[in-house]
N, C-alpha and C positions, 0 to 999 in steps of 0.2 A: 503495500499500500504506499510507503514511503517513497519508494521509486516511481509512483505514478504523480504525488504530490510537489515533491522537491520541481520537475522542470516546469510545472504550471505555477509555483509560487514564484519561481525565477521570472517566468515570462511577465506574470503579474506586477513584480517590482520593478524588472526592466521598464515597462510601459509606464509607470509609475515616476523612475529617473527621466526618462524622454520628457514626460508634461512638466516635471519640473526644470530640466533644461528649458522647455519653451518659455514657461513663465519667467525664469531668469533671465533669458534674452529680452523677451517682448514686455515684460512689466513694467506698466506705467508710472510706477513710481520707484523711489529707494526703497521704503518699508515693505513693498511687495516683493522686490527682489531680495530682500534680506529675508524675508518669510521663506520664500522660494531655495534659497542657500540652505536655510535651516533644515528644511524638509527634505532636500536634498542630502543632507547629512545623515538623517533619519533612514533613509532609504538605502545609501551607501551600506548602513550599519547593518540592516535587514539583508542586504545581498551578502554580506561578508558571515553572516549569521550562517544564512542558508547553505552558502559554500563549504564553511565547517561543518554543517550536520552531514552534507553531501560526501565530504572526503574525509571526515571521522578524524580530523586535526583540530587541536585546540589552539594552534598558533592563529586561526582567523580569530575567534575569537578575542585575544589579546588584540590584535590589530583593530578589531571592532571597539573594544574599549577605550583605545588610543584616539580612533578617530571620533568618537562619543566626547572626550574631554577637550579635544581641540575645536570640534564644533561647537560646543556651548562656550568658550573661550571666545573663538571668534563672533558668533552671535552676539554676547556681551558686549565685545570692543565696538561692532558696528552700530549698534544700537546707543552705545554713548556716545559715538562719534557722531550719530544723526540728532541727537539731543543736544547734545553740549559744542559741538564743533571741535571738542578735544577728547583725548582717549585718558592722558594722563595729568591730573591736575595738579 
């Protein structure tokens, strides 16, 4: 059953990544682009977790954790820049 579900999940998450790239490129405003980038991080984490399950390797879970950390810090920095015009006070 898992051999059937994993490719379907890969396809659905890859479609979500494609739609996020579209919003990232065509977003009408900067907050829309930041939201698309944040969602892109989440979808990348989902792809890495699916790949880790598929291959049975724990290395992909660690990579997903690092991307989650960098995504959070990047989103906070971009939002702070939009609100204040400066990242470091």
